N, C-alpha and C positions, 0 to 999 in steps of 0.2 A: 421486396421491402428493403430499404437501405437505412443507414443511420440517419439520413436526411429526413426520413418518415417518422422517426421517434420524436416526440415532443419534449426534448431535453433543453435544459438551460444552456446559456452560451458557454459556460465553464465546462459542463459535461460533454457537450458537443466538441468543443476544442480539444479536450483531453483525448477523445477517440480519434478525431481527425489528425492531430499532431502526431499521434503514435501509430498512425496508419491502420487502424482497426476498423474493418468493415464488419457488417452484421453477422456473416457466417463465422468470422474469427471471434467476434465478441461472445457468441453463443457456445463457443467451445472453451472459453476461458472461465476459470474458477473465480469466485469473488477475491480470493487472495492474490491471484495473478493480476486482476484488474486493479486492485488497490496499489500494487507495486508499480503500475505503470505511472511513469512521470506525469504530474498534474492531476492524477485520480486520487484524491484523498478520500477519507471516510464518507464525507457528505456526498461527493460525486459518485462513489461507488453505491452508496445506499439509493441515491436518486435513480441511477441506472437500473438497479435491480427492481425498484418500485415501478418505474415507467414500463418496463418490460412485462412485469407480472400484471400490473392493473390494466394497462392499455391493450396488451397484446397477448396475455397469457402464456408468455415465455419465461423461462427461468434459467439462471447460469448454473452449470453443473457444480456439485460439491465434490471434494476429493474422496476417495473410498474411505470408509469407516476404518479407523485405526491408523491412518497415515497422517503425517504432519506436513504441511507445506514447508518448502525449503525456507530456512531462516537466513537472513543476511549475516555474513561473517561479522564477529565481534570487532569493535574498534580497537585502536592500538593501546587504549588504557585498561589495565587489568587491576582492579582494586584488590583481589586476593594476593597479588604478587608483592604488594607493599607491606612493610612491617613498620613497627614503631621505631626501629633503628634507622629507618630511612628519614625520619623526621628530625629536623635540626632547626634551631631558631636562626633567623637572618640577622643581619647587623643591627637591626633595630630591637632585637629581642623577641619579635613575633615568631611563633611557631608556624612553619609552612610545610605543607606535604610535598 
């Protein structure tokens, strides 16, 4: 069986195809890894899991209990590093952060 044999929507199929994910590779991915794949948002991830389970009795593995999936690094903005002394009014008198 291949990803072509799964009855997926065009968006879900394109997500797998464009990422180069075949069925054996898909069945080794956790839902978090699938979600982080470009083009696979929450709806696509849920659809793929539902089609695998409902139509084929297959399930994506979950990470071991007590482990957390890798999180993406935080962006450059850090709210905790800002203080009230960083706030100053601009020339119009409006306070900006």
